[in-house]
N, C-alpha and C positions, 0 to 999 in steps of 0.2 A: 197566379202565374210563380212558379217557382225559376230559380235561378238559370237553370237549364235551358228554358224556355225564351226568357231573356234574353241571353248571350247569343241563341240562335237568330232571336230577332234582328239583335244588333249585327252581326253577321250579316243576313241578309240585305239589311238596310246598308251596311258599308258597300259589298257589292254591289248593289242599285246603284247608289252613289259614283261609284266607280265605272261602272258600263256606260251610267248617262254622261259623265264628264270625261271619258276616254278621247273622244274627238277634240275635246277644246284643250285636254292637257297634251297629249298625246301627239297627233297630227291636225290638218288644216285641209279641210275641203274647199274647193273653190269650184263655183257652177260657170262654165263658160260657153256664150251662144254662140254658135258659129252658124255661118250661113251653107259651107262646104265644107266637109273634115276630111276630105279626099280618102287617102287609104288608113285614117287614124283608127287605132283599138285598142281594146282594154289592154292595159299596161305597157302602151306606149309611155314614152319618156316624157318628163318636163324638165327643162333646161334652163337655168340662169348661168350666164357668163360660161357657157360651155361645159355647164357643173350638173350632172343628173340632181337633180333637188326633190323629184316627187313622179308620180305616174299618174296614168288616167284610170279612173276607177270606174267609172260608166259614161255610156253614151246611149243618149234617148234623141230618138229620131222623129222629128216631126213633117209637116208638111215640107216649109220653106226653108228649113232650119234644125240644127241639132241642138242639144245641150250636152257637154259635157263635163262632168264630173271628174278634178282632179285632185289628186291626196297628194299635200307635200311633206314630206318627210320630217319627223320631230326637230333634227337639227336644224332644219331650214326655214319653219314654222313663222319665226318672228322676223324674218327679213324681207317677206313679201308685203308691200305698200299698197296703200289706198291707191296712189296715184301710178299704177304699173300697164302695163300693155300685156296681153297674150296675144302671140301669132301662131299659127299652125304653119310648119315649114314641113319641108319635104326632103329626102336623101335617098337617091336612089327609087326604090319602092317602098321603102319607112315615110310614115309621117310622125313628128313629134310637134309639144307645143314648146315655144319659148316664150320667156317672162322677161322684161324689160322693166326696171325699175325707172320712172320718170321722176320723181322726187323723193331721195333717200329723207327726208326728214318730213315726209307725210305721213298719217299715222298708219299702225301696223293694219293689214286689210283682216277685215272681221271673217271666223269660219262663215261656211254656209253662202255666201255671196252671190250672185248673178252676175258678173261682168259681161260686158263684149268681147268677142274673140275677134282678132284680124286676120287678111291674108297672107301668104308670103311677098305678093306685090306691095300691100301698105309697110312690110317688116323692111323692105328693100329701099323706098321712099323713105321712110323715118329716119333710116340708118345714113341714105344719103344727104338728108336733110341735115341731120345731123354733122356729118363731116363738112357738108359747106356752110354750116354756120364757123367751124372752125379755121376755116380756110379764112372768111371772110375776115375772123376775129384777127387772124395772125397777118393778113393784109393791109389792114385797116391801122394796126398798133406798127409795122413797117411803114407804111403811108405817113402816119403821125409824126414818125421818127424822122423821116424823109423830108416834112414841112417843116420841124421846128425850127427856128433861126438856129443858127452856129454863134459859136462864141467867136468875135471877131476882136483883135488885138486892135490895141491903140494907135499901133505905127501904122495899119490899115486904115486910120481914121483920115478923112478930111480935115484939118484943123478949123475950115472955113465952117463947117456947117455938120460936124459930128455924125458925118454919114459916110459909109465905108464905101472908098475909092473903088469905081467899077473899070475895066479895061473895058 
C-alpha cells in the first residue's frame, strides 16, 4: 500500500464514522407508540412549551397502533428527559406532538428509544391535575397560616391562668 491509498482509506473511514454517529451527535430520534394519530403527518411539529423543537420523520401503521418517529433538532436534543410524556394534540385540521418534561433531573432520553404516546384527553387531564395540585398547595398554605396561633399581647392575658381573655 502506498501513502495515497492509506489516505483514501482513512478518509473513507472518517466519513463512515461520521455518518454512523451523525444521529447521535447532531439529532435525536425518538419512537412514540400511539393508538390513534388523527391527522398527524410527516413533518408535523414537535413542541415543548410552545416552541418547535423537532418534527415527525416517519409514521408506521399497525393494526391497532402507529409508531411515530420524531427527530429532535440538535439545539434541543439534550433537553428531553427520560421522564417525559408525548401527547398528540390537534388545532384546526393539523395534528402535532407536544412534549412535557415531568422531571428535569431525570437522565437525558436515549436516541431511538420507544415510548408510549398519549391522547389530547390525557394531556388536558394531566394539565388539570397539575393545576389542581397547585391550587391545593396554595390553599393549604393559606389554611396553615390562618390556623397558626397569633401573637397575643401580655396585656390581653388573664393574670390568673396565663390564657387569653375571651369575650
